[in-house]
MIDOSE-1310 file (N, C-alpha, C; in nm, 2 decimals, decimal comma, always signed):
residues 270
mskq	-4,09/+4,12/-1,39/-3,96/+4,13/-1,34/-3,85/+4,03/-1,40; -3,73/+4,11/-1,39/-3,63/+4,03/-1,46/-3,57/+3,89/-1,38; -3,53/+3,82/-1,47/-3,46/+3,71/-1,40/-3,33/+3,76/-1,37; -3,27/+3,76/-1,20/-3,16/+3,79/-1,20/-3,06/+3,66/-1,22
kpap	-2,90/+3,72/-1,27/-2,83/+3,64/-1,35/-2,74/+3,61/-1,24; -2,70/+3,46/-1,20/-2,63/+3,38/-1,10/-2,54/+3,45/-1,10; -2,45/+3,43/-1,00/-2,35/+3,52/-0,97/-2,21/+3,43/-0,98; -2,10/+3,49/-1,04/-1,99/+3,39/-1,09/-1,93/+3,32/-0,97
vsik	-1,83/+3,21/-1,03/-1,84/+3,12/-0,92/-1,70/+3,18/-0,87; -1,67/+3,13/-0,71/-1,58/+3,19/-0,70/-1,50/+3,02/-0,57; -1,40/+2,99/-0,63/-1,36/+2,88/-0,55/-1,23/+2,95/-0,47; -1,24/+2,94/-0,39/-1,17/+3,04/-0,26/-1,08/+2,94/-0,18
rttp	-0,97/+3,00/-0,10/-0,84/+2,97/-0,04/-0,78/+3,09/+0,07; -0,80/+3,05/+0,18/-0,74/+3,17/+0,24/-0,57/+3,16/+0,23; -0,49/+3,26/+0,22/-0,36/+3,27/+0,22/-0,32/+3,29/+0,33; -0,21/+3,21/+0,32/-0,12/+3,20/+0,54/-0,09/+3,33/+0,54
etge	-0,06/+3,39/+0,42/+0,04/+3,55/+0,43/-0,05/+3,64/+0,48; -0,18/+3,67/+0,46/-0,22/+3,82/+0,48/-0,36/+3,71/+0,59; -0,41/+3,60/+0,55/-0,56/+3,57/+0,58/-0,65/+3,60/+0,46; -0,60/+3,66/+0,36/-0,72/+3,73/+0,27/-0,76/+3,57/+0,19
rrpv	-0,89/+3,60/+0,16/-0,95/+3,49/+0,10/-0,96/+3,51/-0,04; -0,92/+3,48/-0,13/-0,90/+3,50/-0,28/-0,97/+3,38/-0,34; -1,00/+3,41/-0,49/-1,11/+3,31/-0,56/-1,00/+3,27/-0,62; -0,94/+3,10/-0,62/-0,86/+3,04/-0,66/-0,86/+3,01/-0,83
seaq	-0,99/+3,00/-0,82/-1,02/+2,95/-1,01/-0,98/+3,07/-1,07; -1,03/+3,21/-1,05/-0,97/+3,31/-1,09/-0,84/+3,31/-1,12; -0,73/+3,29/-1,02/-0,59/+3,32/-0,99/-0,56/+3,21/-1,11; -0,59/+3,06/-1,09/-0,50/+2,99/-1,18/-0,56/+3,00/-1,36
vrll	-0,69/+3,11/-1,34/-0,71/+3,12/-1,47/-0,67/+3,22/-1,56; -0,60/+3,34/-1,47/-0,53/+3,42/-1,53/-0,39/+3,40/-1,55; -0,33/+3,30/-1,46/-0,23/+3,27/-1,47/-0,19/+3,22/-1,63; -0,24/+3,05/-1,60/-0,27/+2,99/-1,74/-0,28/+3,12/-1,88
aaid	-0,37/+3,18/-1,83/-0,40/+3,25/-1,96/-0,30/+3,31/-2,02; -0,23/+3,40/-1,91/-0,11/+3,50/-1,95/+0,00/+3,42/-2,00; +0,03/+3,31/-1,91/+0,14/+3,22/-1,98/+0,12/+3,19/-2,18; -0,02/+3,14/-2,18/-0,04/+3,10/-2,32/-0,05/+3,19/-2,42
esgs	-0,06/+3,33/-2,34/-0,05/+3,47/-2,45/+0,05/+3,48/-2,49; +0,18/+3,51/-2,32/+0,29/+3,58/-2,36/+0,40/+3,44/-2,40; +0,36/+3,33/-2,35/+0,47/+3,22/-2,38/+0,60/+3,24/-2,27; +0,59/+3,33/-2,13/+0,66/+3,32/-2,06/+0,61/+3,34/-1,93
isaa	+0,67/+3,24/-1,86/+0,59/+3,29/-1,65/+0,66/+3,38/-1,65; +0,79/+3,42/-1,62/+0,78/+3,57/-1,59/+0,71/+3,69/-1,62; +0,69/+3,68/-1,76/+0,64/+3,82/-1,80/+0,46/+3,75/-1,76; +0,38/+3,60/-1,75/+0,28/+3,62/-1,69/+0,23/+3,67/-1,55
arav	+0,30/+3,62/-1,49/+0,35/+3,67/-1,36/+0,34/+3,80/-1,34; +0,45/+3,90/-1,46/+0,44/+4,04/-1,43/+0,28/+4,11/-1,46; +0,23/+4,02/-1,56/+0,12/+4,01/-1,62/-0,05/+4,02/-1,54; +0,01/+3,94/-1,40/-0,14/+3,91/-1,33/-0,09/+3,96/-1,17
gisy	+0,00/+4,00/-1,20/+0,04/+4,13/-1,10/+0,09/+4,00/-0,96; +0,16/+3,88/-1,01/+0,22/+3,83/-0,85/+0,36/+3,79/-0,88; +0,44/+3,70/-0,76/+0,61/+3,72/-0,79/+0,62/+3,62/-0,90; +0,75/+3,59/-0,92/+0,74/+3,47/-1,02/+0,74/+3,31/-0,94
rtaw	+0,78/+3,36/-0,80/+0,76/+3,24/-0,70/+0,64/+3,19/-0,68; +0,60/+3,20/-0,70/+0,40/+3,24/-0,64/+0,35/+3,16/-0,80; +0,42/+3,20/-0,90/+0,37/+3,16/-1,00/+0,37/+3,05/-1,02; +0,51/+3,00/-1,00/+0,58/+2,88/-1,02/+0,47/+2,74/-0,91
drld	+0,49/+2,82/-0,78/+0,42/+2,78/-0,64/+0,26/+2,74/-0,70; +0,19/+2,80/-0,78/+0,08/+2,77/-0,86/+0,06/+2,68/-0,95; +0,18/+2,67/-1,05/+0,18/+2,57/-1,16/+0,21/+2,42/-1,07; +0,33/+2,45/-0,96/+0,36/+2,30/-0,90/+0,21/+2,28/-0,86
rlnn	+0,14/+2,33/-0,76/+0,03/+2,26/-0,73/-0,04/+2,18/-0,84; -0,04/+2,30/-0,94/-0,19/+2,23/-1,02/-0,11/+2,11/-1,09; +0,03/+2,11/-1,15/+0,11/+1,96/-1,21/+0,08/+1,86/-1,13; +0,10/+1,88/-1,00/+0,07/+1,76/-0,90/-0,02/+1,69/-0,85
lspt	-0,17/+1,78/-0,95/-0,28/+1,72/-0,93/-0,36/+1,69/-1,03; -0,23/+1,68/-1,17/-0,23/+1,66/-1,29/-0,15/+1,57/-1,36; -0,24/+1,42/-1,42/-0,13/+1,32/-1,45/-0,05/+1,32/-1,56; -0,06/+1,47/-1,64/+0,05/+1,52/-1,69/+0,09/+1,67/-1,70
plvv	+0,25/+1,68/-1,71/+0,22/+1,85/-1,70/+0,13/+1,92/-1,76; +0,13/+2,04/-1,74/-0,03/+2,17/-1,76/+0,06/+2,26/-1,87; +0,25/+2,29/-1,83/+0,32/+2,35/-1,90/+0,47/+2,28/-1,91; +0,48/+2,32/-2,09/+0,64/+2,27/-2,10/+0,71/+2,41/-2,10
rsag	+0,85/+2,38/-2,11/+0,96/+2,52/-2,09/+1,07/+2,45/-2,21; +1,10/+2,51/-2,27/+1,22/+2,50/-2,37/+1,31/+2,60/-2,32; +1,43/+2,53/-2,28/+1,53/+2,63/-2,29/+1,64/+2,63/-2,37; +1,76/+2,77/-2,37/+1,86/+2,76/-2,41/+1,78/+2,85/-2,59
gssg	+1,84/+2,85/-2,67/+1,89/+2,91/-2,78/+1,88/+3,05/-2,80; +1,86/+3,06/-2,94/+1,85/+3,26/-2,95/+1,79/+3,31/-2,88; +1,64/+3,26/-2,85/+1,55/+3,32/-2,82/+1,56/+3,32/-2,66; +1,63/+3,26/-2,60/+1,63/+3,23/-2,47/+1,50/+3,13/-2,38
ggtq	+1,44/+3,04/-2,52/+1,35/+2,98/-2,47/+1,20/+3,02/-2,38; +1,15/+2,91/-2,37/+0,98/+2,99/-2,33/+0,92/+2,88/-2,28; +0,79/+2,88/-2,24/+0,67/+2,83/-2,22/+0,55/+2,87/-2,29; +0,48/+2,72/-2,24/+0,38/+2,70/-2,34/+0,33/+2,62/-2,28
ltdl	+0,17/+2,64/-2,30/+0,03/+2,54/-2,23/+0,09/+2,36/-2,36; +0,07/+2,30/-2,25/+0,03/+2,19/-2,30/-0,12/+2,13/-2,36; -0,13/+2,05/-2,42/-0,27/+2,07/-2,48/-0,37/+2,00/-2,34; -0,30/+1,94/-2,24/-0,39/+1,91/-2,11/-0,43/+2,07/-2,07
grrl	-0,30/+2,12/-2,06/-0,32/+2,23/-2,01/-0,40/+2,35/-2,05; -0,43/+2,31/-2,23/-0,54/+2,43/-2,21/-0,70/+2,41/-2,26; -0,69/+2,28/-2,20/-0,82/+2,18/-2,19/-0,86/+2,24/-2,04; -0,73/+2,23/-1,95/-0,80/+2,23/-1,83/-0,79/+2,40/-1,79
lagf	-0,75/+2,47/-1,90/-0,80/+2,65/-1,92/-0,96/+2,66/-1,95; -0,95/+2,54/-2,04/-1,09/+2,62/-2,10/-1,20/+2,56/-1,98; -1,16/+2,45/-1,91/-1,26/+2,40/-1,79/-1,27/+2,48/-1,69; -1,17/+2,59/-1,64/-1,20/+2,65/-1,55/-1,26/+2,78/-1,62
qliq	-1,27/+2,81/-1,72/-1,33/+2,91/-1,77/-1,50/+2,91/-1,74; -1,52/+2,75/-1,83/-1,65/+2,69/-1,84/-1,72/+2,68/-1,66; -1,61/+2,67/-1,60/-1,68/+2,70/-1,48/-1,66/+2,82/-1,41; -1,67/+2,90/-1,46/-1,67/+2,99/-1,42/-1,79/+3,12/-1,45
qrql	-1,80/+3,03/-1,59/-1,91/+3,08/-1,70/-2,05/+3,02/-1,63; -2,05/+2,88/-1,59/-2,17/+2,85/-1,58/-2,25/+2,76/-1,45; -2,14/+2,83/-1,32/-2,17/+2,77/-1,16/-2,12/+2,66/-1,16; -2,06/+2,64/-1,05/-2,00/+2,53/-1,01/-2,03/+2,40/-0,98
qlia	-2,18/+2,40/-0,97/-2,27/+2,27/-0,99/-2,26/+2,20/-1,14; -2,15/+2,29/-1,22/-2,13/+2,23/-1,37/-2,05/+2,12/-1,35; -2,00/+2,10/-1,24/-1,84/+2,02/-1,19/-1,93/+1,85/-1,21; -2,06/+1,86/-1,13/-2,12/+1,75/-1,10/-2,15/+1,70/-1,23
sldd	-2,17/+1,78/-1,35/-2,23/+1,66/-1,43/-2,16/+1,71/-1,59; -2,01/+1,73/-1,52/-1,92/+1,79/-1,69/-1,92/+1,63/-1,78; -1,92/+1,53/-1,74/-1,92/+1,46/-1,80/-2,02/+1,44/-1,95; -2,10/+1,48/-1,88/-2,27/+1,49/-1,98/-2,23/+1,61/-2,07
anad	-2,22/+1,72/-2,01/-2,24/+1,88/-2,07/-2,11/+1,87/-2,16; -2,00/+1,79/-2,17/-1,84/+1,81/-2,23/-1,79/+1,70/-2,23; -1,84/+1,59/-2,31/-1,77/+1,49/-2,28/-1,59/+1,46/-2,29; -1,57/+1,57/-2,38/-1,39/+1,60/-2,37/-1,31/+1,62/-2,25
mgdm	-1,43/+1,70/-2,18/-1,39/+1,75/-2,02/-1,40/+1,65/-1,93; -1,44/+1,51/-1,93/-1,45/+1,42/-1,83/-1,36/+1,41/-1,76; -1,23/+1,40/-1,79/-1,11/+1,34/-1,67/-1,04/+1,50/-1,62; -1,12/+1,59/-1,64/-1,05/+1,71/-1,58/-1,16/+1,74/-1,47
tpil	-1,27/+1,67/-1,40/-1,35/+1,68/-1,28/-1,24/+1,64/-1,15; -1,17/+1,58/-1,17/-1,12/+1,50/-1,03/-1,03/+1,66/-0,97; -0,93/+1,69/-1,14/-0,83/+1,78/-1,08/-0,92/+1,90/-1,00; -1,03/+1,97/-1,10/-1,13/+2,06/-1,07/-1,17/+2,08/-0,93
qaek	-1,17/+1,93/-0,90/-1,24/+1,91/-0,78/-1,15/+1,90/-0,65; -1,04/+1,84/-0,68/-0,90/+1,86/-0,58/-0,85/+2,00/-0,53; -0,88/+2,11/-0,65/-0,85/+2,22/-0,67/-0,90/+2,33/-0,56; -1,02/+2,23/-0,49/-1,13/+2,33/-0,39/-1,10/+2,29/-0,20
iqts	-0,98/+2,17/-0,23/-0,99/+2,12/-0,10/-0,90/+2,23/-0,05; -0,93/+2,30/+0,10/-0,80/+2,35/+0,15/-0,72/+2,32/+0,31; -0,61/+2,34/+0,26/-0,49/+2,24/+0,34/-0,42/+2,31/+0,36; -0,32/+2,28/+0,47/-0,17/+2,33/+0,47/-0,08/+2,27/+0,44
arnq	-0,13/+2,14/+0,41/+0,04/+2,03/+0,35/+0,05/+2,13/+0,21; +0,19/+2,10/+0,20/+0,29/+2,16/+0,11/+0,23/+2,11/+0,00; +0,24/+1,91/+0,02/+0,28/+1,87/-0,09/+0,11/+1,76/-0,15; +0,07/+1,83/-0,20/-0,07/+1,76/-0,31/-0,07/+1,69/-0,40
flgt	-0,11/+1,52/-0,42/-0,06/+1,46/-0,49/-0,25/+1,40/-0,56; -0,28/+1,40/-0,65/-0,41/+1,32/-0,70/-0,38/+1,22/-0,76; -0,38/+1,07/-0,71/-0,36/+0,96/-0,78/-0,49/+0,89/-0,77; -0,43/+0,73/-0,83/-0,54/+0,63/-0,84/-0,52/+0,49/-0,75
itsi	-0,59/+0,49/-0,64/-0,58/+0,38/-0,54/-0,53/+0,24/-0,62; -0,44/+0,14/-0,67/-0,41/+0,04/-0,71/-0,41/-0,07/-0,63; -0,38/-0,03/-0,52/-0,42/-0,16/-0,40/-0,45/-0,17/-0,27; -0,54/-0,20/-0,18/-0,60/-0,20/-0,06/-0,56/-0,32/+0,02
shgg	-0,39/-0,33/+0,09/-0,40/-0,43/+0,19/-0,46/-0,39/+0,34; -0,56/-0,47/+0,34/-0,58/-0,46/+0,49/-0,55/-0,53/+0,59; -0,51/-0,47/+0,70/-0,48/-0,52/+0,83/-0,57/-0,54/+0,94; -0,53/-0,56/+1,08/-0,60/-0,60/+1,14/-0,68/-0,49/+1,20
vnse	-0,60/-0,37/+1,18/-0,66/-0,21/+1,24/-0,61/-0,12/+1,15; -0,53/-0,14/+1,10/-0,46/-0,04/+0,95/-0,48/-0,10/+0,80; -0,49/-0,04/+0,73/-0,49/-0,12/+0,58/-0,35/-0,03/+0,51; -0,32/-0,06/+0,40/-0,18/+0,02/+0,33/-0,23/+0,02/+0,17
vels	-0,27/+0,14/+0,16/-0,33/+0,21/+0,04/-0,24/+0,24/-0,03; -0,22/+0,18/-0,17/-0,10/+0,23/-0,25/-0,18/+0,33/-0,34; -0,09/+0,42/-0,42/-0,12/+0,50/-0,51/-0,07/+0,53/-0,63; -0,13/+0,54/-0,72/-0,06/+0,54/-0,85/-0,05/+0,70/-0,90
lgen	+0,04/+0,73/-0,89/+0,06/+0,91/-0,94/+0,11/+0,90/-1,08; +0,11/+0,77/-1,17/+0,12/+0,81/-1,32/+0,30/+0,78/-1,34; +0,30/+0,72/-1,47/+0,45/+0,74/-1,50/+0,53/+0,63/-1,42; +0,50/+0,54/-1,32/+0,59/+0,43/-1,22/+0,58/+0,52/-1,14
rhlv	+0,54/+0,65/-1,07/+0,57/+0,71/-0,97/+0,44/+0,66/-0,89; +0,46/+0,64/-0,78/+0,37/+0,54/-0,65/+0,38/+0,60/-0,53; +0,25/+0,63/-0,44/+0,26/+0,63/-0,28/+0,22/+0,55/-0,23; +0,25/+0,53/-0,12/+0,16/+0,42/+0,02/+0,14/+0,49/+0,13
alvt	+0,02/+0,52/+0,17/-0,02/+0,54/+0,25/-0,13/+0,41/+0,40; -0,05/+0,45/+0,50/-0,07/+0,40/+0,61/-0,22/+0,47/+0,67; -0,33/+0,38/+0,67/-0,43/+0,39/+0,71/-0,54/+0,32/+0,80; -0,63/+0,38/+0,91/-0,75/+0,32/+0,98/-0,82/+0,24/+0,89
nesi	-0,86/+0,10/+0,95/-0,97/+0,07/+0,85/-1,10/+0,08/+0,88; -1,13/+0,18/+0,96/-1,21/+0,28/+1,02/-1,19/+0,39/+0,89; -1,10/+0,45/+0,85/-1,05/+0,54/+0,77/-1,14/+0,44/+0,64; -1,07/+0,41/+0,59/-1,11/+0,33/+0,48/-1,27/+0,35/+0,46
qrlg	-1,33/+0,27/+0,56/-1,53/+0,25/+0,53/-1,53/+0,42/+0,53; -1,51/+0,48/+0,58/-1,60/+0,59/+0,60/-1,52/+0,68/+0,50; -1,40/+0,71/+0,44/-1,39/+0,74/+0,28/-1,48/+0,70/+0,18; -1,50/+0,58/+0,20/-1,53/+0,48/+0,12/-1,42/+0,45/-0,04
lvkg	-1,30/+0,44/+0,02/-1,22/+0,39/-0,06/-1,19/+0,30/-0,09; -1,19/+0,25/-0,23/-1,18/+0,16/-0,33/-1,08/+0,14/-0,41; -1,02/+0,02/-0,49/-0,92/+0,01/-0,59/-1,01/+0,08/-0,72; -0,91/+0,16/-0,81/-0,99/+0,21/-0,90/-1,04/+0,42/-0,85
qktl	-1,02/+0,39/-0,77/-1,08/+0,55/-0,71/-1,00/+0,64/-0,71; -1,04/+0,77/-0,75/-0,94/+0,89/-0,71/-0,94/+0,91/-0,61; -0,82/+0,96/-0,56/-0,82/+1,01/-0,43/-0,67/+1,11/-0,39; -0,72/+1,21/-0,33/-0,60/+1,38/-0,33/-0,51/+1,30/-0,16
alik	-0,39/+1,32/-0,21/-0,29/+1,25/-0,09/-0,23/+1,40/-0,02; -0,17/+1,42/+0,04/-0,17/+1,52/+0,15/-0,02/+1,45/+0,21; +0,12/+1,57/+0,19/+0,22/+1,48/+0,26/+0,30/+1,66/+0,33; +0,23/+1,67/+0,48/+0,36/+1,76/+0,50/+0,49/+1,79/+0,43
aswv	+0,57/+1,90/+0,44/+0,71/+1,92/+0,38/+0,79/+1,88/+0,50; +0,75/+1,93/+0,62/+0,84/+1,88/+0,78/+0,82/+1,76/+0,77; +0,74/+1,65/+0,68/+0,75/+1,52/+0,69/+0,85/+1,45/+0,63; +0,87/+1,51/+0,55/+1,02/+1,52/+0,43/+1,11/+1,48/+0,44
mlst	+1,22/+1,37/+0,47/+1,35/+1,39/+0,50/+1,44/+1,36/+0,36; +1,53/+1,46/+0,34/+1,59/+1,43/+0,21/+1,76/+1,33/+0,24; +1,86/+1,28/+0,14/+1,94/+1,24/+0,14/+2,00/+1,23/+0,01; +2,15/+1,24/+0,00/+2,20/+1,27/-0,07/+2,24/+1,08/-0,13
hiei	+2,23/+1,01/-0,07/+2,26/+0,89/-0,10/+2,12/+0,78/-0,17; +2,11/+0,84/-0,28/+2,02/+0,76/-0,36/+1,98/+0,62/-0,35; +2,09/+0,53/-0,32/+2,04/+0,40/-0,29/+2,04/+0,37/-0,17; +2,01/+0,47/-0,05/+2,02/+0,44/+0,07/+1,84/+0,33/+0,12
stsa	+1,89/+0,24/+0,22/+1,77/+0,18/+0,26/+1,69/+0,20/+0,42; +1,59/+0,27/+0,39/+1,55/+0,28/+0,53/+1,41/+0,21/+0,58; +1,34/+0,26/+0,68/+1,21/+0,18/+0,73/+1,12/+0,27/+0,70; +1,13/+0,37/+0,64/+1,05/+0,48/+0,56/+1,04/+0,40/+0,39
rnki	+0,84/+0,40/+0,39/+0,76/+0,33/+0,29/+0,75/+0,38/+0,15; +0,82/+0,52/+0,14/+0,80/+0,61/+0,03/+0,97/+0,65/+0,03; +0,99/+0,65/-0,12/+1,12/+0,68/-0,10/+1,08/+0,74/-0,27; +1,11/+0,85/-0,30/+1,14/+0,90/-0,44/+1,22/+0,95/-0,44
sgti	+1,28/+0,93/-0,58/+1,44/+1,02/-0,64/+1,39/+1,17/-0,69; +1,44/+1,27/-0,71/+1,42/+1,37/-0,78/+1,54/+1,46/-0,75; +1,56/+1,59/-0,84/+1,66/+1,68/-0,88/+1,61/+1,83/-0,83; +1,71/+1,89/-0,75/+1,65/+2,00/-0,61/+1,60/+2,08/-0,75
kkid	+1,50/+2,12/-0,77/+1,44/+2,25/-0,86/+1,48/+2,43/-0,79; +1,50/+2,38/-0,63/+1,51/+2,52/-0,63/+1,55/+2,52/-0,42; +1,55/+2,61/-0,40/+1,62/+2,60/-0,23/+1,57/+2,74/-0,19; +1,47/+2,74/-0,15/+1,43/+2,93/-0,06/+1,48/+2,86/+0,09
tgev	+1,57/+2,98/+0,16/+1,60/+2,98/+0,25/+1,55/+3,11/+0,33; +1,53/+3,06/+0,48/+1,48/+3,14/+0,62/+1,59/+3,15/+0,70; +1,53/+3,20/+0,82/+1,65/+3,21/+0,87/+1,67/+3,08/+1,02; +1,60/+3,00/+1,00/+1,59/+2,89/+1,04/+1,60/+2,76/+0,93
nsev	+1,48/+2,71/+0,86/+1,50/+2,64/+0,77/+1,48/+2,70/+0,62; +1,48/+2,58/+0,60/+1,53/+2,61/+0,41/+1,42/+2,52/+0,34; +1,31/+2,57/+0,24/+1,27/+2,51/+0,15/+1,33/+2,46/+0,01; +1,30/+2,28/+0,03/+1,37/+2,24/-0,10/+1,27/+2,17/-0,17
vlel	+1,30/+2,24/-0,29/+1,17/+2,19/-0,41/+1,23/+2,11/-0,51; +1,17/+1,96/-0,50/+1,25/+1,83/-0,58/+1,19/+1,87/-0,75; +1,21/+1,85/-0,82/+1,14/+1,80/-0,96/+1,12/+1,65/-0,94; +1,06/+1,56/-0,95/+1,03/+1,44/-0,98/+1,00/+1,34/-1,15
gggk	+1,02/+1,46/-1,28/+0,95/+1,45/-1,36/+0,81/+1,42/-1,41; +0,77/+1,49/-1,53/+0,69/+1,45/-1,57/+0,60/+1,57/-1,49; +0,61/+1,70/-1,44/+0,60/+1,78/-1,39/+0,50/+1,78/-1,24; +0,55/+1,67/-1,19/+0,57/+1,66/-1,07/+0,66/+1,75/-0,99
tlca	+0,63/+1,79/-0,91/+0,73/+1,84/-0,76/+0,70/+1,81/-0,60; +0,81/+1,75/-0,59/+0,74/+1,76/-0,44/+0,84/+1,87/-0,32; +0,77/+1,93/-0,22/+0,90/+1,98/-0,09/+0,92/+1,95/+0,00; +1,03/+1,98/+0,07/+1,07/+1,94/+0,21/+1,12/+2,05/+0,24
vvtn	+1,11/+2,08/+0,39/+1,18/+2,14/+0,48/+1,23/+2,12/+0,58; +1,36/+2,15/+0,53/+1,46/+2,08/+0,65/+1,55/+2,23/+0,67; +1,65/+2,17/+0,82/+1,74/+2,29/+0,88/+1,84/+2,33/+0,79; +1,85/+2,46/+0,80/+1,97/+2,54/+0,71/+2,11/+2,45/+0,74
hsvs	+2,07/+2,45/+0,86/+2,22/+2,34/+0,92/+2,25/+2,21/+0,83; +2,11/+2,13/+0,78/+2,11/+2,06/+0,72/+2,13/+2,06/+0,53; +2,12/+2,18/+0,51/+2,16/+2,21/+0,40/+2,28/+2,21/+0,38; +2,33/+2,30/+0,43/+2,47/+2,29/+0,45/+2,58/+2,19/+0,50
emal	+2,56/+2,12/+0,58/+2,60/+1,94/+0,60/+2,59/+1,89/+0,49; +2,50/+1,86/+0,43/+2,47/+1,77/+0,32/+2,53/+1,87/+0,19; +2,54/+1,99/+0,16/+2,61/+2,05/+0,01/+2,47/+2,05/-0,06; +2,37/+2,08/-0,05/+2,24/+2,05/-0,14/+2,26/+2,17/-0,22
kkdq	+2,21/+2,16/-0,36/+2,25/+2,25/-0,42/+2,14/+2,23/-0,54; +2,11/+2,35/-0,64/+2,05/+2,32/-0,75/+2,09/+2,21/-0,81; +1,98/+2,16/-0,89/+2,04/+2,05/-1,02/+2,10/+1,89/-0,93; +2,09/+1,93/-0,82/+2,17/+1,78/-0,69/+2,08/+1,70/-0,73
rvca	+2,15/+1,55/-0,75/+2,01/+1,46/-0,77/+2,00/+1,42/-0,57; +1,87/+1,41/-0,55/+1,85/+1,35/-0,38/+1,73/+1,24/-0,41; +1,71/+1,21/-0,27/+1,60/+1,13/-0,29/+1,51/+1,15/-0,21; +1,38/+1,19/-0,13/+1,30/+1,20/-0,06/+1,23/+1,08/+0,02
lfka	+1,22/+1,07/+0,17/+1,18/+1,03/+0,23/+1,07/+1,02/+0,32; +1,00/+0,93/+0,31/+0,87/+0,96/+0,43/+0,75/+0,82/+0,46; +0,72/+0,85/+0,60/+0,65/+0,75/+0,61/+0,54/+0,69/+0,54; +0,49/+0,61/+0,57/+0,32/+0,60/+0,47/+0,24/+0,66/+0,60
ssvi	+0,28/+0,63/+0,71/+0,17/+0,72/+0,82/+0,21/+0,84/+0,77; +0,28/+0,93/+0,73/+0,29/+1,07/+0,72/+0,16/+1,11/+0,59; +0,15/+0,97/+0,49/+0,03/+1,03/+0,39/-0,08/+1,01/+0,41; -0,13/+1,12/+0,43/-0,31/+1,19/+0,47/-0,41/+1,17/+0,32
lvnp	-0,50/+1,10/+0,31/-0,57/+1,05/+0,22/-0,69/+1,13/+0,23; -0,74/+1,19/+0,11/-0,88/+1,32/+0,11/-0,97/+1,26/+0,00; -1,08/+1,23/+0,01/-1,15/+1,18/-0,13/-1,21/+1,35/-0,14; -1,17/+1,43/-0,25/-1,19/+1,48/-0,32/-1,35/+1,50/-0,39
lp	-1,38/+1,36/-0,43/-1,52/+1,38/-0,53/-1,62/+1,37/-0,39; -1,75/+1,44/-0,46/-1,82/+1,43/-0,44/-1,96/+1,30/-0,39
């Protein structure tokens, strides 16, 4: 009797638009591979059958989970510029392909199976988390300040960027959070406030400056995506009235504000 081959791994997430469950890992592999082959995000999006916006949304999510950018974009020139994977992007692509070939269990032993892929494990683990939060960042806990009921947890996102979360002491113990640990931070886009006054002082514990990358306008609200540098992005949902009143536009420098209590921490590692 022949031995049955294991089925390919399919990390899935429910899409809010259709409720359809799609294999996220396969989608990411196809997009990254298409970018690597074509050198263009628009061409890659067409090749895998998704919109340009969807392609960037997927890349933004991966970049926010990554310590450094996965793709670099060159603008201008006679050829009109292009996009290519960074070394980390190619390694991540190889990691996804390896997982598809050798089952999800390989993630737990990735350091032993392939030492060069060791730092990919947290990104691949975080990608499995299903959540409606628009903003997801993988960071390293740099400090935990304990109080009577709550604790203030500071996360480093790399390149002098950090977040502060306020969580209960019970949550610290339940999640097993300790200094030096990789942890996933979630911030809903509707919790993020924007200001055109970069030097503004508020009671919000988190203040991050960025440049408006795009504004997607709906019937009532607009989705404003900020480019933070280093491949990181932050999304805010604000009313169309606010966009108009603040005269927000692409390439404008603004700051994003959100409370420490608005940051949800998740431990993505087993």
